[in-house]
C-alpha positions as CSV (number, residue, x, y, z in Angstrom):
1,X,0.0,0.0,0.0
2,X,1.4,3.4,-1.0
3,X,2.1,6.1,1.5
4,X,-0.7,8.7,1.5
5,X,0.6,12.0,0.1
6,X,0.4,15.0,2.4
7,X,-1.9,16.9,0.0
8,X,-4.4,14.0,0.1
9,X,-4.2,14.0,3.9
10,X,-4.8,17.7,4.0
11,X,-7.8,17.4,1.6
12,X,-9.4,14.7,3.8
13,X,-8.7,16.5,7.1
14,X,-10.1,19.9,5.7
15,X,-13.2,18.2,4.3
16,X,-14.8,17.7,7.7
17,X,-15.5,19.7,10.8
18,X,-13.7,18.2,13.8
19,X,-16.7,19.2,16.0
20,X,-19.1,17.2,13.9
21,X,-16.8,14.1,14.1
22,X,-16.1,14.3,17.8
23,X,-19.7,15.1,18.4
24,X,-20.5,11.5,17.3
25,X,-18.7,10.2,20.4
26,X,-18.7,13.1,22.9
27,X,-21.6,15.3,24.0
28,X,-20.3,18.8,23.3
29,X,-21.6,22.1,24.7
30,X,-20.7,25.5,23.4
31,X,-18.3,27.5,25.6
32,X,-17.1,30.8,24.2
33,X,-15.7,30.3,20.7
34,X,-15.3,26.5,21.2
35,X,-16.9,23.4,22.6
36,X,-16.3,21.4,25.7
37,X,-17.3,18.0,27.0
38,X,-16.3,15.2,29.3
39,X,-13.0,13.7,28.1
40,X,-13.4,10.2,26.5
41,X,-9.9,9.3,27.4
42,X,-10.0,9.6,31.2
43,X,-12.6,9.6,34.0
44,X,-13.7,13.1,35.1
45,X,-16.7,14.9,36.6
46,X,-16.0,18.4,35.3
47,X,-15.5,18.8,31.5
48,X,-11.9,19.5,30.6
49,X,-12.0,18.3,27.0
50,X,-12.1,21.2,24.5
51,X,-12.7,21.3,20.8
52,X,-11.5,24.2,18.7
53,X,-13.4,24.2,15.4
54,X,-11.5,27.3,14.1
55,X,-8.2,25.6,14.4
56,X,-9.6,22.0,14.0
57,X,-8.0,20.4,17.0
58,X,-8.9,19.1,20.4
59,X,-7.1,19.3,23.8
60,X,-7.9,18.0,27.2
61,X,-6.7,20.1,30.2
62,X,-7.1,17.1,32.4
63,X,-5.0,14.4,30.7
64,X,-3.1,16.5,28.2
65,X,-4.2,14.6,25.2
66,X,-4.5,16.7,22.0
67,X,-4.6,16.4,18.3
68,X,-6.6,16.7,15.1
69,X,-9.5,14.6,13.8
70,X,-7.1,11.8,12.8
71,X,-5.5,11.5,16.2
72,X,-8.9,11.6,17.9
73,X,-10.0,8.5,16.0
74,X,-6.7,6.8,16.4
75,X,-6.7,7.3,20.2
76,X,-10.4,6.4,20.6
77,X,-10.6,3.4,18.4
78,X,-6.9,2.2,18.6
79,X,-6.5,2.2,14.9
80,X,-3.5,3.2,12.7
81,X,-3.2,6.5,11.0
82,X,-4.1,5.2,7.5
83,X,-7.4,3.7,8.9
84,X,-8.2,7.0,10.6
85,X,-7.7,8.8,7.3
86,X,-9.9,6.3,5.5
87,X,-12.6,6.6,8.0
88,X,-12.7,10.4,7.8
89,X,-12.6,10.1,4.0
90,X,-15.7,8.0,4.2
91,X,-17.5,10.5,6.4
92,X,-16.7,13.2,3.9
93,X,-17.7,11.1,0.9
94,X,-14.2,11.2,-0.5
95,X,-13.1,8.2,-2.5
96,X,-9.4,7.6,-1.7
97,X,-7.4,6.3,-4.6
98,X,-7.0,2.5,-4.3
99,X,-3.3,2.6,-3.8
100,X,-3.8,4.5,-0.5
101,X,-6.3,2.1,1.0
102,X,-6.2,-1.6,1.8
103,X,-8.9,-2.7,-0.6
104,X,-8.5,-6.4,-0.7
105,X,-5.6,-6.1,1.6
106,X,-4.8,-6.4,5.3
107,X,-7.7,-4.3,6.6
108,X,-10.4,-5.9,4.4
109,X,-9.0,-9.3,5.2
110,X,-9.2,-8.6,8.9
111,X,-12.8,-7.3,8.6
112,X,-13.9,-10.3,6.6
113,X,-12.6,-12.7,9.3
114,X,-14.6,-11.0,12.1
115,X,-18.1,-12.4,12.9
116,X,-19.6,-9.0,11.7
117,X,-17.6,-9.1,8.5
118,X,-18.8,-12.6,7.7
119,X,-22.4,-11.7,8.4
120,X,-22.1,-8.7,6.1
121,X,-20.6,-11.0,3.5
122,X,-23.6,-13.3,3.8
123,X,-25.9,-10.3,3.2
124,X,-23.9,-9.3,0.1
125,X,-24.4,-12.9,-1.3
126,X,-28.1,-12.8,-0.4
127,X,-28.6,-9.5,-2.3
128,X,-27.0,-11.0,-5.4
129,X,-29.2,-14.1,-5.1
130,X,-32.5,-12.3,-4.5
131,X,-31.7,-9.7,-7.3
132,X,-31.0,-12.5,-9.8
133,X,-34.2,-14.4,-8.9
134,X,-36.3,-11.2,-9.4
135,X,-34.9,-10.3,-12.8
136,X,-33.9,-13.6,-14.4
137,X,-36.1,-16.4,-13.2
138,X,-39.8,-17.5,-13.5
139,X,-40.1,-17.4,-9.7
140,X,-39.6,-13.7,-9.7
141,X,-42.0,-12.9,-12.6
142,X,-44.9,-12.0,-10.4
143,X,-42.8,-9.7,-8.1
144,X,-41.2,-8.0,-11.2
145,X,-44.7,-7.4,-12.6
146,X,-45.8,-5.9,-9.3
147,X,-42.8,-3.5,-9.2
148,X,-43.2,-2.4,-12.9
149,X,-46.9,-1.8,-12.2
150,X,-45.7,0.6,-9.4
151,X,-43.8,2.5,-12.1
152,X,-40.4,1.0,-11.5
153,X,-38.0,0.6,-14.4
154,X,-35.3,-2.1,-14.5
155,X,-32.7,0.7,-14.0
156,X,-34.4,1.8,-10.8
157,X,-34.6,-1.8,-9.6
158,X,-30.9,-2.1,-10.2
159,X,-30.1,1.2,-8.5
160,X,-31.7,-0.1,-5.3
161,X,-30.7,-3.7,-5.7
162,X,-34.2,-4.9,-5.2
163,X,-34.8,-8.6,-5.2
164,X,-37.3,-11.4,-4.5
165,X,-37.3,-14.2,-1.9
166,X,-39.3,-17.1,-3.5
167,X,-41.6,-19.5,-1.7
168,X,-38.9,-22.2,-2.2
169,X,-36.5,-21.7,0.7
170,X,-33.2,-21.6,-1.2
171,X,-31.1,-19.1,0.7
172,X,-29.9,-21.5,3.4
173,X,-28.4,-24.2,1.0
174,X,-27.0,-21.4,-1.2
175,X,-25.1,-19.7,1.7
176,X,-24.0,-23.1,3.2
177,X,-21.8,-23.6,0.2
178,X,-19.7,-20.6,1.4
179,X,-20.4,-20.4,5.1
180,X,-20.4,-23.5,7.2
181,X,-20.6,-21.8,10.7
182,X,-24.1,-22.7,12.1
183,X,-23.9,-20.1,14.8
184,X,-23.1,-17.3,12.4
185,X,-25.9,-18.3,10.1
186,X,-28.2,-18.3,13.1
187,X,-27.0,-14.9,14.2
188,X,-27.2,-13.4,10.7
189,X,-30.9,-12.6,10.9
190,X,-31.5,-14.2,7.6
191,X,-33.0,-17.3,9.1
192,X,-35.5,-18.4,11.8
193,X,-34.8,-21.3,14.1
194,X,-37.4,-24.0,14.8
195,X,-37.8,-25.9,18.0
196,X,-35.4,-28.6,16.8
197,X,-32.7,-26.1,16.1
198,X,-33.1,-26.2,12.3
199,X,-32.7,-23.0,10.3
200,X,-35.2,-21.9,7.7
201,X,-35.2,-18.8,5.4
202,X,-36.8,-15.9,7.2
203,X,-38.0,-14.2,4.1
204,X,-40.4,-16.1,1.9
205,X,-42.5,-14.8,-1.1
206,X,-41.5,-11.2,-0.5
207,X,-40.1,-8.3,-2.6
208,X,-36.7,-7.6,-0.9
209,X,-35.5,-4.1,-0.1
210,X,-31.8,-4.2,0.9
211,X,-31.0,-2.0,3.9
212,X,-27.6,-0.4,3.9
213,X,-25.3,1.4,6.3
214,X,-24.0,4.9,5.6
215,X,-21.2,3.4,3.6
216,X,-23.5,1.5,1.3
217,X,-22.9,-2.0,2.8
218,X,-25.9,-4.2,3.0
219,X,-26.7,-4.9,6.7
220,X,-30.3,-6.1,6.6
221,X,-33.6,-6.5,4.6
222,X,-37.1,-5.4,4.6
223,X,-39.4,-7.8,2.7
224,X,-42.9,-6.8,1.3
225,X,-45.3,-9.7,0.9
226,X,-47.1,-10.0,-2.4
227,X,-50.0,-12.2,-3.5
228,X,-52.7,-13.7,-1.4
229,X,-51.5,-14.4,2.2
230,X,-53.3,-15.1,5.5
231,X,-54.7,-11.9,7.2
232,X,-52.2,-12.1,10.1
233,X,-49.2,-12.0,7.8
234,X,-47.3,-8.7,8.2
235,X,-47.2,-6.6,5.1
236,X,-43.5,-5.7,5.8
237,X,-41.0,-7.9,7.6
238,X,-37.7,-6.4,8.7
239,X,-34.5,-8.1,9.7
240,X,-34.1,-8.6,13.4
241,X,-31.4,-6.9,15.5
242,X,-28.0,-8.5,14.5
243,X,-24.3,-7.6,15.1
244,X,-24.5,-5.4,12.0
245,X,-28.1,-4.2,11.9
246,X,-29.9,-1.8,14.3
247,X,-33.3,-0.8,13.1
248,X,-33.4,2.3,15.3
249,X,-30.2,3.6,13.7
250,X,-30.9,2.7,10.1
251,X,-32.5,5.0,7.5
252,X,-33.4,3.6,4.1
253,X,-31.3,5.2,1.3
254,X,-29.2,7.1,3.8
255,X,-26.0,6.1,2.0
256,X,-27.1,7.8,-1.2
257,X,-28.9,10.7,0.4
258,X,-26.0,11.8,2.5
259,X,-23.9,12.2,-0.6
260,X,-26.6,13.9,-2.6
261,X,-27.2,16.3,0.4
262,X,-23.8,17.8,-0.1
263,X,-25.3,20.0,-2.8
264,X,-27.8,21.9,-0.6
265,X,-27.2,20.4,2.8
266,X,-30.8,19.1,3.0
267,X,-32.5,15.7,3.3
268,X,-36.1,14.9,2.7
269,X,-37.7,12.5,5.3
270,X,-40.4,10.3,3.8
271,X,-42.6,7.7,5.4
272,X,-42.1,4.7,3.2
273,X,-39.5,3.0,0.9
274,X,-41.7,3.5,-2.2
275,X,-41.9,7.2,-1.4
276,X,-38.1,7.4,-1.4
277,X,-37.8,5.4,-4.6
278,X,-40.4,7.4,-6.4
279,X,-38.7,10.7,-5.3
280,X,-35.4,9.3,-6.4
281,X,-36.9,8.5,-9.8
282,X,-38.2,12.0,-10.0
283,X,-34.7,13.4,-9.4
284,X,-34.9,13.9,-5.6
285,X,-32.2,11.5,-4.5
286,X,-31.6,13.0,-1.1
287,X,-34.6,11.2,0.5
288,X,-34.7,8.8,3.4
289,X,-37.3,6.8,5.3
290,X,-37.4,5.1,8.7
291,X,-37.8,1.3,8.9
292,X,-41.6,1.1,8.7
293,X,-41.9,2.4,12.2
294,X,-42.0,5.8,13.9
295,X,-38.9,8.0,13.6
296,X,-36.4,7.3,16.4
297,X,-34.0,9.4,18.5
298,X,-31.0,7.7,17.0
299,X,-32.2,8.5,13.4
300,X,-32.8,12.1,14.4
301,X,-29.3,12.4,15.8
302,X,-27.8,10.8,12.6
303,X,-29.6,13.3,10.4
304,X,-28.5,16.2,12.6
305,X,-24.9,15.1,12.2
306,X,-25.2,15.0,8.4
307,X,-27.2,18.0,7.2
308,X,-28.4,21.4,8.4
309,X,-31.9,21.1,7.1
310,X,-34.5,18.3,7.2
311,X,-37.8,18.5,5.2
312,X,-40.5,16.2,6.6
313,X,-42.6,15.0,3.7
314,X,-45.3,12.8,5.0
315,X,-48.8,11.9,3.8
316,X,-51.4,14.6,3.8
317,X,-54.0,12.7,5.8
318,X,-54.8,12.9,9.5
319,X,-52.3,10.1,10.3
320,X,-49.6,11.9,8.3
321,X,-50.2,15.1,10.2
322,X,-50.0,13.3,13.5
323,X,-46.7,11.7,12.4
324,X,-45.3,15.1,11.5
325,X,-46.2,16.4,15.0
326,X,-44.4,13.4,16.5
327,X,-41.4,13.9,14.3
328,X,-41.1,17.6,15.1
329,X,-41.4,16.8,18.8
330,X,-38.6,14.2,18.5
331,X,-36.3,16.7,16.7
332,X,-37.1,19.2,19.4
333,X,-36.2,16.8,22.2
334,X,-32.9,15.8,20.6
335,X,-32.1,19.0,18.8
336,X,-29.0,18.7,16.6
337,X,-26.8,21.7,16.6
338,X,-27.8,24.2,13.9
339,X,-30.6,22.1,12.6
340,X,-33.5,23.7,10.6
341,X,-36.7,21.8,10.2
342,X,-39.2,22.3,7.4
343,X,-42.5,20.6,6.5
344,X,-43.9,19.7,3.1
345,X,-47.5,18.6,3.5
346,X,-48.9,16.7,0.5
347,X,-52.6,16.8,-0.4
348,X,-54.9,14.8,1.9
349,X,-54.9,11.1,1.0
350,X,-51.9,11.3,-1.3
351,X,-48.4,10.0,-0.6
352,X,-45.3,11.0,-2.5
353,X,-45.4,7.8,-4.6
354,X,-49.0,8.5,-5.7
355,X,-48.3,12.2,-6.3
356,X,-45.4,11.3,-8.7
357,X,-47.5,8.8,-10.6
358,X,-50.5,11.2,-10.9
359,X,-48.7,14.4,-11.6
360,X,-45.2,13.5,-12.9
361,X,-41.7,14.1,-11.7
362,X,-41.4,17.8,-12.6
363,X,-44.6,18.7,-10.7
364,X,-43.4,16.7,-7.7
365,X,-40.1,18.6,-7.5
366,X,-41.9,21.9,-8.0
367,X,-44.4,21.0,-5.2
368,X,-41.5,20.2,-2.8
369,X,-40.0,23.6,-3.4
370,X,-43.2,25.7,-3.5
371,X,-45.0,24.0,-0.5
372,X,-42.0,24.0,1.9
373,X,-43.1,25.7,5.2
374,X,-41.8,26.2,8.7
375,X,-42.9,24.1,11.6
376,X,-44.8,27.2,13.0
377,X,-46.9,27.3,9.8
378,X,-47.6,23.6,10.1
379,X,-48.8,23.9,13.7
380,X,-51.0,26.9,12.9
381,X,-52.8,24.6,10.5
382,X,-52.5,21.5,12.6
383,X,-54.2,23.1,15.6
384,X,-57.3,23.7,13.4
385,X,-57.9,20.0,13.0
386,X,-61.4,19.0,14.1
387,X,-62.2,22.6,15.1
388,X,-65.1,24.7,13.9
389,X,-63.5,28.1,13.7
390,X,-66.9,29.7,13.1
391,X,-67.7,28.8,16.6
392,X,-66.5,31.5,19.0
393,X,-65.4,29.1,21.8
394,X,-63.4,26.9,19.4
395,X,-61.9,29.9,17.8
396,X,-60.7,31.2,21.2
397,X,-59.3,27.8,22.0
398,X,-57.4,27.8,18.7
399,X,-56.0,31.3,19.1
400,X,-54.9,30.4,22.6
401,X,-52.9,27.4,21.2
402,X,-51.5,29.5,18.5
403,X,-50.4,32.3,20.8
404,X,-48.8,29.7,23.2
405,X,-46.8,28.5,20.2
406,X,-45.8,32.1,19.2
407,X,-44.8,32.9,22.8
408,X,-41.9,30.4,22.5
409,X,-40.5,32.0,19.3
410,X,-37.1,33.6,20.1
411,X,-37.6,36.4,17.5
412,X,-40.0,39.2,18.2
413,X,-39.9,40.0,14.4
414,X,-41.3,36.5,13.8
415,X,-43.9,36.9,16.5
416,X,-45.0,40.1,14.9
417,X,-45.2,38.6,11.4
418,X,-47.5,35.8,12.6
419,X,-49.6,38.1,14.7
420,X,-50.3,40.2,11.6
421,X,-51.4,37.1,9.8
422,X,-53.8,36.0,12.5
423,X,-55.2,39.5,13.0
424,X,-55.9,39.8,9.3
425,X,-57.4,36.3,8.8
426,X,-59.8,36.5,11.8
427,X,-60.4,40.3,11.5
428,X,-59.0,41.0,15.0
429,X,-57.1,43.9,16.6
430,X,-53.4,43.1,16.4
431,X,-52.8,45.2,19.6
432,X,-55.2,43.0,21.5
433,X,-53.5,39.8,20.2
434,X,-50.1,41.2,21.2
435,X,-51.4,42.0,24.7
436,X,-52.7,38.5,25.0
437,X,-49.4,37.1,23.8
438,X,-47.6,39.0,26.5
439,X,-50.0,37.7,29.1
440,X,-49.5,34.1,27.9
441,X,-45.7,34.6,27.9
442,X,-45.8,35.8,31.5
443,X,-48.2,33.0,32.5
444,X,-46.0,30.3,31.0
445,X,-42.8,31.9,32.2
446,X,-41.5,31.9,28.7
447,X,-38.2,33.7,28.0
448,X,-37.5,32.5,24.5
449,X,-37.0,29.0,25.7
450,X,-36.7,26.0,23.3
451,X,-40.0,24.9,21.9
452,X,-41.6,23.2,18.9
453,X,-41.0,26.4,17.0
454,X,-37.6,27.6,18.1
455,X,-34.7,26.5,16.0
456,X,-37.0,25.1,13.3
457,X,-38.5,28.2,12.0
458,X,-36.4,30.8,10.3
459,X,-34.6,31.3,13.6
460,X,-31.1,30.1,14.2
461,X,-29.9,27.8,16.9
462,X,-29.8,29.3,20.4
463,X,-26.4,29.0,22.0
464,X,-26.5,27.4,25.4
465,X,-25.0,29.0,28.5
466,X,-21.2,28.8,28.7
467,X,-19.9,25.7,30.4
468,X,-17.0,26.0,33.0
469,X,-14.0,24.1,31.8
470,X,-11.5,22.5,34.2
471,X,-8.2,24.2,33.9
472,X,-4.7,22.6,34.2
473,X,-3.4,22.1,37.7
474,X,0.3,21.8,36.8
475,X,2.3,25.0,37.6
476,X,4.3,26.3,34.7
477,X,7.5,28.1,35.4
478,X,8.3,31.5,34.0
479,X,10.8,30.2,31.5
480,X,8.5,27.5,30.2
481,X,5.6,30.0,29.9
482,X,7.9,32.3,27.9
483,X,8.7,29.4,25.6
484,X,5.1,28.6,25.1
485,X,4.1,32.2,24.4
486,X,7.0,32.6,22.0
487,X,6.2,29.5,20.0
488,X,2.5,30.5,19.9
489,X,3.4,33.8,18.3
490,X,6.0,32.3,16.0
491,X,3.7,29.7,14.6
492,X,0.9,32.2,13.9
493,X,2.9,35.3,12.8
494,X,5.5,35.1,10.0
495,X,7.1,38.3,11.2
496,X,7.7,36.9,14.7
497,X,9.0,33.7,13.1
498,X,11.5,35.7,11.0
499,X,12.5,37.8,14.0
500,X,13.4,34.8,16.1
501,X,15.0,32.7,13.4
502,X,17.3,35.6,12.5
503,X,19.0,35.1,15.9
504,X,21.7,32.5,14.9
505,X,22.4,31.1,18.4
506,X,18.9,31.1,19.7
507,X,17.9,27.9,21.5
508,X,14.8,27.0,23.6
509,X,15.6,26.1,27.2
510,X,13.5,22.9,27.2
511,X,14.1,20.1,24.7
512,X,10.4,19.5,23.7
513,X,10.0,23.2,22.7
514,X,13.2,23.1,20.7
515,X,12.1,19.9,19.0
516,X,8.7,21.5,18.3
517,X,10.4,24.6,16.9
518,X,12.6,22.5,14.5
519,X,9.7,20.4,13.3
520,X,7.7,23.5,12.8
521,X,10.5,24.9,10.7
522,X,10.5,21.7,8.6
523,X,6.7,21.8,8.3
524,X,6.8,25.4,7.1
525,X,9.4,24.5,4.4
526,X,7.1,21.8,3.1
527,X,3.7,23.5,3.4
528,X,4.4,27.2,3.2
529,X,1.8,28.2,5.8
530,X,0.8,27.2,9.3
531,X,-2.1,25.0,10.3
532,X,-2.5,23.7,13.8
533,X,-4.3,20.6,12.5
534,X,-1.7,20.1,9.8
535,X,1.2,20.3,12.2
536,X,-0.6,17.8,14.5
537,X,-0.3,15.3,11.6
538,X,3.3,16.2,11.1
539,X,4.2,15.4,14.7
540,X,4.7,11.7,15.4
541,X,5.0,11.8,19.2
542,X,2.0,12.1,21.5
543,X,3.8,14.4,24.0
544,X,4.7,16.8,21.2
545,X,1.1,16.9,20.1
546,X,0.0,17.5,23.7
547,X,2.5,20.3,24.0
548,X,1.2,21.9,20.8
549,X,-2.3,21.6,22.0
550,X,-1.4,23.3,25.2
551,X,0.3,26.1,23.3
552,X,-2.7,26.6,21.0
553,X,-5.0,26.9,24.1
554,X,-3.1,29.9,25.4
555,X,-5.3,33.0,25.7
556,X,-3.2,35.7,23.9
557,X,-3.8,39.0,22.2
558,X,-4.1,38.8,18.4
559,X,-2.0,42.0,18.2
560,X,1.7,41.1,18.5
561,X,3.7,43.1,21.1
562,X,7.3,42.9,19.9
563,X,8.5,44.0,23.3
564,X,6.9,40.9,24.8
565,X,8.5,38.8,22.2
566,X,12.0,40.2,23.0
567,X,11.3,39.8,26.7
568,X,10.5,36.1,26.1
569,X,13.6,35.6,24.1
570,X,15.8,37.3,26.7
571,X,14.3,35.2,29.5
572,X,14.8,32.0,27.6
573,X,18.4,32.8,26.6
574,X,19.3,33.6,30.2
575,X,18.3,30.0,31.1
576,X,20.4,28.3,28.5
577,X,24.2,28.3,28.8
578,X,26.0,27.5,25.6
579,X,27.5,24.2,27.0
580,X,24.0,23.0,27.9
581,X,22.7,23.8,24.5
582,X,25.5,21.8,22.9
583,X,24.9,18.9,25.2
584,X,21.1,18.9,24.5
585,X,21.7,19.1,20.8
586,X,24.0,16.1,20.8
587,X,21.4,14.1,22.8
588,X,18.7,15.1,20.3
589,X,20.9,14.1,17.3
590,X,21.6,10.7,18.9
591,X,17.8,10.2,19.5
592,X,16.9,11.3,16.0
593,X,19.5,8.9,14.5
594,X,18.2,6.0,16.6
595,X,14.7,6.7,15.2
596,X,16.1,6.8,11.7
597,X,14.9,10.4,11.3
598,X,17.7,11.6,9.1
599,X,16.0,14.9,8.2
600,X,15.7,16.0,11.8
601,X,19.3,14.7,12.5
602,X,20.6,16.8,9.7
603,X,18.9,19.9,10.9
604,X,20.1,19.4,14.5
605,X,23.7,18.8,13.2
606,X,23.6,22.1,11.4
607,X,22.5,23.8,14.6
608,X,25.3,22.0,16.5
609,X,27.9,23.2,14.1
610,X,26.8,26.8,14.6
611,X,27.0,26.4,18.3
612,X,30.4,24.7,18.3
613,X,31.7,27.5,16.0
614,X,30.2,30.1,18.5
615,X,31.9,28.2,21.4
616,X,35.2,28.3,19.6
617,X,34.9,32.0,18.9
618,X,34.3,32.7,22.6
619,X,37.4,30.6,23.5
620,X,39.5,32.5,21.0
621,X,38.3,35.8,22.5
622,X,39.1,34.6,26.0
623,X,42.7,33.5,24.9
624,X,43.3,36.9,23.3
């Protein structure tokens, strides 16, 4: 496997937000310009783990661990650097060239040999079999006719890898030719076990919808029964929970939608598989659906990690409206950072699949755009359900609900806009409505708190109160603080860097800062400009990354005070006798040579030559 070039590493690292990646594993809260949370690397009660999205690195004041997105995954999952790069590339939908990943190599081989890897391989084989039966055998003819009657072309069937599980139970003997582990077959979810311990195909006489993870790997199935069956037969049958499939976390078509969503950072949430497929066929490929059940907390969190906007597009009937209400409530309770929520309500009694078939793809796309509304607009309609607004009591009840909703909006401008609409529609005095709104706000104790409306109308995400972060307990001596300050300014300001490097005999008092300075010099020569996250990759030792993280966390003025710089230099130089500098350099050269780091050894040797020359000049002056 070829070494990944630095420009590819930079591209992958810069394609994601470190806060989004770390947020998958750590609950982060905003604090000042960054985010904090409990450190995943050590036990703690007070959050000391900080994430800096501007500089794209993390640092823990408690345990000293720090790094960029790659180091976080390496430390958390105990994986090598190349695997961390590959994982981030997958999250960013970047296809790494084959020479930089272990396709068919060591990593894939290891994955295939795990129980989860083998079960995933079983599913891949099952997909091929079911797909072949649907398209190429008499057993699949009825199912193929059913799908084509639903408006599906063979191209669409291929895109979604649809298949058919026939009445003849053929999957078990088919898989047993390649997989002879009974326990793995039993755990795969593809079979049911009878009282005698015999395995039988779980899916029989069903159109098969493969369910995939976010990387496009098949992890389960949903089978729709066709033909005449007993009344107690479920219309849809999903795979059970397995080592690779969790129904609560899985969204149909999510692997495709998350890539398509990169265009406008939006995903459409539909109710059923056929809705997603019909929308896909109409050109709306960023659609997903839950697994035949109500939306789950886990699915909401996954959507929030992926996009900034979700459009709920459920059926227009009463059940669909109630489902929208539940979905909005779920998003509210598990609000992803920065999420915007919109609603597209279809005409009553029509689902997206039916709308496309009746009106065509172009009209469907136009409808999605034209009919998009905020959750506030949805609720102002939803609250009218089963109310006779010509009846004064019911109108008052409706207006009370509407004003309670508006009371929770964080924007007075939005409140005023909706009050104007209500006053005009019902021929009411806006001043009276505004006074009633103030009374309701006071009664409910509402001070722009989070509600069904907030964050999902045109308003932006409300930042939580700052969280106190545990600060380091180690005492830093004056010299070391001077070294940290000097390096901080050197790395971020080319003028300071030039000012310090122009001093031929300058040397940091502590070895780790001198090493960091030299590696920074090497990094600059290769990359031309500074990036904290980039230098984190360049550093190979954890203690150096931790030191850099500590330096980057310093609270310094953006404006450079050159007097402060000179004071730091003077303080450092006073602590470093020439003989000590020479001794430390020799030690560093020896260590660099033992690590086969010839580049660093050469740089250190050049520094040593300068110091030896300086030492000889001083001796000559003393002799004369």
